[in-house]
DSSP file (Angstrom, degrees, kcal/mol; ACC not computed):
  #  RESIDUE AA STRUCTURE BP1 BP2  ACC     N-H-->O    O-->H-N    N-H-->O    O-->H-N    TCO  KAPPA ALPHA  PHI   PSI    X-CA   Y-CA   Z-CA
    1    1 A M     >        0   0    0      0, 0.0     4,-1.5     0, 0.0     5,-0.2   0.000 360.0 360.0 360.0 -39.4   33.0  128.2 -201.2
    2    2 A M  H  >  +     0   0    0      1,-0.2     4,-1.5     2,-0.2     0, 0.0   0.857 360.0  54.8 -66.0 -34.4   36.2  128.6 -199.2
    3    3 A I  H  > S+     0   0    0      1,-0.2     4,-2.0     2,-0.2    -1,-0.2   0.879 104.3  53.5 -68.4 -38.0   38.3  127.7 -202.2
    4    4 A S  H  > S+     0   0    0      1,-0.2     4,-2.0     2,-0.2    -1,-0.2   0.868 107.3  51.3 -66.8 -35.4   36.7  130.4 -204.4
    5    5 A F  H  X S+     0   0    0     -4,-1.5     4,-2.5     2,-0.2    -1,-0.2   0.867 107.0  55.2 -67.1 -34.2   37.5  133.0 -201.7
    6    6 A F  H  X S+     0   0    0     -4,-1.5     4,-2.7     2,-0.2    -2,-0.2   0.941 109.3  45.6 -61.7 -46.7   41.1  131.8 -201.8
    7    7 A W  H  X S+     0   0    0     -4,-2.0     4,-2.3     2,-0.2    -2,-0.2   0.855 112.0  51.4 -67.9 -34.8   41.4  132.4 -205.5
    8    8 A I  H  X S+     0   0    0     -4,-2.0     4,-2.4     2,-0.2    -1,-0.2   0.928 112.5  46.4 -65.5 -43.9   39.8  135.8 -205.3
    9    9 A A  H  X S+     0   0    0     -4,-2.5     4,-2.3     2,-0.2    -2,-0.2   0.907 112.8  49.6 -64.6 -41.9   42.2  136.8 -202.6
   10   10 A A  H  X S+     0   0    0     -4,-2.7     4,-2.4     1,-0.2    -1,-0.2   0.903 111.6  49.3 -64.4 -40.2   45.2  135.4 -204.5
   11   11 A G  H  X S+     0   0    0     -4,-2.3     4,-2.6     2,-0.2    -2,-0.2   0.906 111.5  48.5 -64.7 -42.3   44.0  137.3 -207.7
   12   12 A L  H  X S+     0   0    0     -4,-2.4     4,-2.5     2,-0.2    -2,-0.2   0.880 111.0  50.9 -66.0 -37.5   43.6  140.6 -205.7
   13   13 A A  H  X S+     0   0    0     -4,-2.3     4,-2.2     2,-0.2    -2,-0.2   0.931 112.8  45.4 -65.5 -44.3   47.1  140.1 -204.2
   14   14 A A  H  X S+     0   0    0     -4,-2.4     4,-2.5     2,-0.2     5,-0.2   0.914 112.3  52.1 -64.4 -42.0   48.7  139.5 -207.6
   15   15 A F  H  X S+     0   0    0     -4,-2.6     4,-2.2     1,-0.2     5,-0.2   0.927 110.6  47.8 -59.1 -46.2   46.8  142.5 -209.0
   16   16 A G  H  X S+     0   0    0     -4,-2.5     4,-2.2     1,-0.2    -1,-0.2   0.874 110.6  52.1 -63.2 -38.8   48.0  144.7 -206.2
   17   17 A Y  H  X S+     0   0    0     -4,-2.2     4,-2.4     2,-0.2    -2,-0.2   0.950 112.1  43.9 -63.1 -49.8   51.6  143.6 -206.7
   18   18 A F  H  X S+     0   0    0     -4,-2.5     4,-2.0     1,-0.2    -2,-0.2   0.868 113.8  50.2 -68.2 -36.0   51.7  144.2 -210.4
   19   19 A I  H  X S+     0   0    0     -4,-2.2     4,-2.2    -5,-0.2    -1,-0.2   0.918 111.3  50.1 -65.1 -42.4   49.9  147.6 -210.1
   20   20 A G  H  X S+     0   0    0     -4,-2.2     4,-1.4     1,-0.2    -2,-0.2   0.907 110.6  48.5 -62.7 -42.9   52.4  148.6 -207.4
   21   21 A E  H  X S+     0   0    0     -4,-2.4     4,-1.0     1,-0.2    -1,-0.2   0.880 111.3  51.0 -65.1 -37.5   55.4  147.6 -209.5
   22   22 A G  H  < S+     0   0    0     -4,-2.0     3,-0.3     1,-0.2    -2,-0.2   0.885 108.1  51.7 -66.9 -38.2   54.0  149.5 -212.4
   23   23 A L  H >< S+     0   0    0     -4,-2.2     3,-0.9     1,-0.2     4,-0.4   0.790 100.1  63.8 -70.6 -27.2   53.6  152.6 -210.3
   24   24 A K  H 3< S+     0   0    0     -4,-1.4     3,-0.3     1,-0.2    -1,-0.2   0.892 112.4  35.2 -61.2 -38.6   57.2  152.5 -209.1
   25   25 A N  T 3< S+     0   0    0     -4,-1.0    -1,-0.2    -3,-0.3    -2,-0.2   0.254  88.2 103.0 -99.7  11.2   58.4  153.0 -212.7
   26   26 A F  S <  S+     0   0    0     -3,-0.9    -1,-0.2     1,-0.2    -2,-0.1   0.886  82.9  46.3 -64.3 -39.2   55.6  155.4 -213.7
   27   27 A A  S    S+     0   0    0     -4,-0.4    -1,-0.2    -3,-0.3    -2,-0.1   0.837 127.3  27.2 -72.9 -32.6   57.7  158.5 -213.4
   28   28 A Q  S    S-     0   0    0     -4,-0.2    -1,-0.3     3,-0.0    -2,-0.1  -0.699  81.8-169.1-130.8  79.8   60.7  157.0 -215.3
   29   29 A P        -     0   0    0      0, 0.0    -3,-0.1     0, 0.0     3,-0.1  -0.301  33.1 -96.7 -68.0 154.7   59.5  154.3 -217.7
   30   30 A E        -     0   0    0      1,-0.1     3,-0.1    -5,-0.0     2,-0.0  -0.350  47.6 -98.7 -66.5 151.5   62.0  152.0 -219.3
   31   31 A T        -     0   0    0      1,-0.1    -1,-0.1    -3,-0.1     2,-0.0  -0.329  45.4 -92.0 -71.8 156.5   63.1  153.0 -222.8
   32   32 A S    >   -     0   0    0      1,-0.1     3,-1.0    -3,-0.1     6,-0.2  -0.316  21.8-132.0 -67.7 148.3   61.6  151.3 -225.7
   33   33 A L  T 3  S+     0   0    0      1,-0.2    -1,-0.1    -3,-0.1    -2,-0.1   0.667 104.6  59.5 -72.1 -15.4   63.2  148.2 -227.2
   34   34 A W  T 3  S+     0   0    0      4,-0.1    -1,-0.2     5,-0.0     2,-0.1   0.379  74.8 121.4 -97.7   4.1   62.9  149.8 -230.7
   35   35 A K    X>  -     0   0    0     -3,-1.0     4,-1.4     1,-0.1     3,-0.8  -0.413  64.4-133.8 -70.0 143.3   64.9  152.9 -230.1
   36   36 A D  H 3> S+     0   0    0      1,-0.2     4,-2.6     2,-0.2    -1,-0.1   0.826 102.1  66.6 -63.9 -32.0   68.0  153.4 -232.3
   37   37 A D  H 34 S+     0   0    0      1,-0.2    -1,-0.2     2,-0.2     5,-0.1   0.828 107.3  39.7 -62.4 -30.0   70.1  154.3 -229.3
   38   38 A E  H <4 S+     0   0    0     -3,-0.8    -1,-0.2    -6,-0.2    -2,-0.2   0.777 117.4  47.7 -88.4 -27.4   69.8  150.8 -228.0
   39   39 A E  H  < S+     0   0    0     -4,-1.4    -2,-0.2     1,-0.1    -3,-0.2   0.804 116.8  38.1 -83.3 -29.3   70.1  149.0 -231.3
   40   40 A H  S  < S-     0   0    0     -4,-2.6    -1,-0.1    -5,-0.1     2,-0.1  -0.950  81.8-121.0-126.8 141.6   73.1  150.9 -232.6
   41   41 A P        -     0   0    0      0, 0.0    42,-0.2     0, 0.0     3,-0.1  -0.352  18.1-127.4 -74.3 160.2   76.2  152.1 -230.8
   42   42 A Q  S    S+     0   0    0      1,-0.2    41,-2.6    41,-0.1     2,-0.4   0.877  96.7  29.3 -72.1 -37.5   77.1  155.8 -230.7
   43   43 A F  E    S-A   82   0A   0     39,-0.3     2,-0.5    40,-0.1    -1,-0.2  -0.962  72.2-148.7-126.7 142.8   80.6  155.0 -232.0
   44   44 A I  E     -A   81   0A   0     37,-2.5    37,-2.4    -2,-0.4     2,-0.1  -0.928  19.8-128.7-110.0 130.1   81.8  152.1 -234.2
   45   45 A K  E >>  -A   80   0A   0     -2,-0.5     3,-1.3    35,-0.2     4,-0.5  -0.430  22.7-117.7 -72.6 152.4   85.3  150.7 -233.7
   46   46 A Q  G >4 S+     0   0    0     33,-1.5     3,-1.0     1,-0.3     4,-0.4   0.862 114.8  58.4 -60.4 -35.4   87.4  150.5 -236.9
   47   47 A K  G 34 S+     0   0    0      1,-0.2    -1,-0.3    32,-0.2     3,-0.2   0.722 110.6  43.6 -68.5 -18.9   87.6  146.7 -236.5
   48   48 A D  G X> S+     0   0    0     -3,-1.3     3,-1.2     1,-0.1     4,-0.8   0.400  84.6  97.6-101.8   0.4   83.8  146.5 -236.6
   49   49 A L  H XX S+     0   0    0     -3,-1.0     4,-1.8    -4,-0.5     3,-0.5   0.828  72.0  66.2 -61.4 -33.6   83.3  149.0 -239.5
   50   50 A H  H 3>>S+     0   0    0     -4,-0.4     5,-1.7     1,-0.2     4,-1.0   0.813  96.1  57.4 -60.2 -29.9   83.0  146.2 -242.1
   51   51 A R  H <45S+     0   0    0     -3,-1.2    -1,-0.2     1,-0.2    -2,-0.2   0.883 110.2  42.1 -67.8 -38.4   79.7  145.0 -240.5
   52   52 A Y  H <<5S+     0   0    0     -4,-0.8    -2,-0.2    -3,-0.5    -1,-0.2   0.736 119.0  43.5 -83.0 -23.7   78.1  148.4 -240.9
   53   53 A L  H  <5S-     0   0    0     -4,-1.8    -1,-0.2     2,-0.1    -2,-0.2   0.523 103.8-128.9 -96.4  -7.0   79.4  149.0 -244.4
   54   54 A A  T  <5 +     0   0    0     -4,-1.0     2,-0.3    -5,-0.2    -3,-0.2   0.915  65.6 123.5  58.6  47.4   78.6  145.5 -245.6
   55   55 A I      < -     0   0    0     -5,-1.7    -1,-0.2    -6,-0.1    -2,-0.1  -0.849  68.1 -85.6-127.8 167.4   82.1  144.9 -246.9
   56   56 A D    >   -     0   0    0     -2,-0.3     3,-0.8     1,-0.1     4,-0.5  -0.338  34.9-118.2 -69.9 154.1   84.8  142.3 -246.2
   57   57 A K  G >  S+     0   0    0      1,-0.2     3,-1.1     2,-0.2     4,-0.4   0.868 115.2  56.3 -58.8 -36.7   87.2  142.8 -243.4
   58   58 A Q  G 3  S+     0   0    0      1,-0.2     4,-0.5     2,-0.1     3,-0.3   0.752 102.4  56.0 -69.2 -23.4   90.1  142.9 -245.8
   59   59 A D  G <> S+     0   0    0     -3,-0.8     4,-2.3     1,-0.2    -1,-0.2   0.518  82.6  85.9 -87.8  -5.9   88.5  145.8 -247.8
   60   60 A V  H <> S+     0   0    0     -3,-1.1     4,-2.6    -4,-0.5     5,-0.2   0.923  88.7  49.6 -63.7 -44.6   88.2  148.2 -244.8
   61   61 A E  H  > S+     0   0    0     -4,-0.4     4,-1.9    -3,-0.3    -1,-0.2   0.916 112.6  47.0 -61.9 -43.6   91.7  149.6 -245.2
   62   62 A A  H  > S+     0   0    0     -4,-0.5     4,-2.1     1,-0.2    -1,-0.2   0.882 111.6  52.4 -64.7 -37.5   91.3  150.2 -248.9
   63   63 A F  H  X S+     0   0    0     -4,-2.3     4,-2.2     1,-0.2    -2,-0.2   0.919 108.8  49.3 -63.5 -44.1   87.9  151.8 -248.2
   64   64 A L  H  < S+     0   0    0     -4,-2.6    -1,-0.2     1,-0.2    -2,-0.2   0.840 112.0  48.7 -66.8 -32.9   89.4  154.2 -245.7
   65   65 A Q  H  < S+     0   0    0     -4,-1.9    -1,-0.2    -5,-0.2    -2,-0.2   0.862 112.2  48.4 -73.2 -35.0   92.2  155.2 -248.1
   66   66 A K  H  < S+     0   0    0     -4,-2.1    -2,-0.2     1,-0.3    -1,-0.2   0.851 121.5  35.3 -72.3 -34.0   89.7  155.8 -250.9
   67   67 A Y    ><  +     0   0    0     -4,-2.2     3,-1.3    -5,-0.2    -1,-0.3  -0.703  62.6 161.4-121.9  78.5   87.4  157.9 -248.6
   68   68 A P  T 3  S+     0   0    0      0, 0.0    -1,-0.1     0, 0.0    -2,-0.1   0.658  70.9  70.0 -72.2 -12.9   89.6  159.9 -246.2
   69   69 A D  T 3   +     0   0    0     -3,-0.1    -5,-0.1     2,-0.1     3,-0.1   0.353  66.7 129.4 -86.1   8.0   86.7  162.3 -245.5
   70   70 A L  S <  S-     0   0    0     -3,-1.3     2,-0.2    -6,-0.2    16,-0.1  -0.442  72.4-105.9 -61.1 128.3   84.8  159.6 -243.6
   71   71 A P        +     0   0    0      0, 0.0     2,-0.3     0, 0.0    -1,-0.1  -0.393  59.6 152.6 -63.5 125.2   83.8  161.1 -240.3
   72   72 A S        -     0   0    0     -2,-0.2     2,-0.4     9,-0.2     9,-0.2  -0.963  35.6-146.2-149.7 164.3   86.0  159.7 -237.6
   73   73 A T  E     -B   80   0A   0      7,-3.2     7,-3.4    -2,-0.3     2,-0.5  -0.999  12.9-148.2-134.5 135.7   87.4  160.4 -234.2
   74   74 A E  E     +B   79   0A   0     -2,-0.4     2,-0.4     5,-0.2     5,-0.2  -0.913  21.6 168.7-109.1 131.3   90.8  159.2 -232.9
   75   75 A L  E >   -B   78   0A   0      3,-2.8     3,-1.3    -2,-0.5    -2,-0.1  -0.963  69.5 -12.6-144.8 121.2   91.2  158.4 -229.2
   76   76 A N  T 3  S-     0   0    0     -2,-0.4     3,-0.1     1,-0.3    -1,-0.1   0.908 127.5 -55.3  53.8  46.4   94.2  156.7 -227.6
   77   77 A S  T 3  S+     0   0    0      1,-0.2     2,-0.4     0, 0.0    -1,-0.3   0.676 116.5 115.1  59.5  22.3   95.4  155.6 -231.0
   78   78 A N  E <   - B   0  75A   0     -3,-1.3    -3,-2.8   -32,-0.0     2,-0.5  -0.949  60.5-136.8-115.6 141.5   92.1  153.9 -231.8
   79   79 A T  E     - B   0  74A   0     -2,-0.4   -33,-1.5    -5,-0.2     2,-0.3  -0.856  21.7-175.9-102.5 130.3   89.8  155.1 -234.6
   80   80 A Y  E     -AB  45  73A   0     -7,-3.4    -7,-3.2    -2,-0.5   -35,-0.2  -0.926  14.1-148.8-123.4 148.6   86.1  155.4 -233.9
   81   81 A F  E     -A   44   0A   0    -37,-2.4   -37,-2.5    -2,-0.3     2,-0.3  -0.973  21.2-125.2-120.0 121.1   83.3  156.3 -236.3
   82   82 A P  E  >  -A   43   0A   0      0, 0.0     4,-2.3     0, 0.0   -39,-0.3  -0.497  19.7-142.1 -67.2 126.3   80.2  158.1 -235.0
   83   83 A Y  H  > S+     0   0    0    -41,-2.6     4,-2.2    -2,-0.3     5,-0.2   0.913  94.8  44.0 -59.3 -51.2   77.2  156.1 -236.2
   84   84 A K  H  > S+     0   0    0    -42,-0.3     4,-2.1     1,-0.2    -1,-0.2   0.904 115.6  47.8 -66.0 -40.9   74.7  158.8 -237.0
   85   85 A K  H  > S+     0   0    0      1,-0.2     4,-2.5     2,-0.2    -1,-0.2   0.856 109.6  54.7 -67.3 -33.6   77.3  160.9 -238.9
   86   86 A L  H  X S+     0   0    0     -4,-2.3     4,-2.5     2,-0.2    -2,-0.2   0.911 108.1  48.7 -64.8 -42.3   78.4  157.8 -240.7
   87   87 A L  H  X S+     0   0    0     -4,-2.2     4,-2.0     2,-0.2    -2,-0.2   0.910 112.1  48.8 -63.1 -42.1   74.9  157.3 -241.9
   88   88 A E  H  X S+     0   0    0     -4,-2.1     4,-1.6     2,-0.2    -2,-0.2   0.914 111.6  49.8 -63.4 -42.4   74.5  160.9 -243.0
   89   89 A W  H  X S+     0   0    0     -4,-2.5     4,-1.5     1,-0.2    -2,-0.2   0.918 110.7  49.3 -62.6 -44.2   77.9  160.7 -244.9
   90   90 A L  H  < S+     0   0    0     -4,-2.5    -1,-0.2     1,-0.2    -2,-0.2   0.862 108.4  53.8 -64.6 -34.8   76.8  157.5 -246.6
   91   91 A A  H  < S+     0   0    0     -4,-2.0    -1,-0.2     1,-0.2    -2,-0.2   0.848 111.9  44.9 -67.9 -33.1   73.5  159.1 -247.6
   92   92 A K  H  < S+     0   0    0     -4,-1.6     2,-0.3    -5,-0.1    -1,-0.2   0.736  91.9  96.8 -80.9 -23.6   75.3  162.0 -249.2
   93   93 A K     <  -     0   0    0     -4,-1.5     3,-0.1    -5,-0.2    -4,-0.0  -0.525  48.1-178.2 -74.4 125.8   77.9  159.9 -251.0
   94   94 A E  S    S+     0   0    0     -2,-0.3    -1,-0.2     1,-0.1    -4,-0.0   0.780  76.7  50.8 -93.1 -30.6   76.9  159.2 -254.6
   95   95 A D              0   0    0      1,-0.2    -1,-0.1     0, 0.0    -2,-0.1   0.303 360.0 360.0 -95.1  11.0   79.8  157.0 -255.7
   96   96 A F              0   0    0     -6,-0.2    -1,-0.2    -3,-0.1    -2,-0.1   0.464 360.0 360.0 -87.8 360.0   79.6  154.5 -252.9
C-alpha cells in the first residue's frame, strides 16, 4: 500500500513540474519547427548560391553574368541574395 502512494505522489509531482514548465512559456511559445524562417536564411551568400539554384559551383559566375537582374545586395564587398525575393524572381523567370 505504501508503494502505491509513493507512485501516485511521484506522478503528481511530475505532472505539476511539466504543467508548470508549460505555463512558463504559455505567453511566448516557441516557434514551429516547420516555419520557413527557420529552415531558410533571409540572405544567401554568393558562395552558397549554387545550393539553392541546384547548379554546379563553377556555373555560378556564368549564371550571374547571364542574369544581372538577379535580386542582390552588396555589403562590405560581399554579395548576398535575399531568399524570398530570389524565389519570386525564379518563379517569374521563364527561360531559367
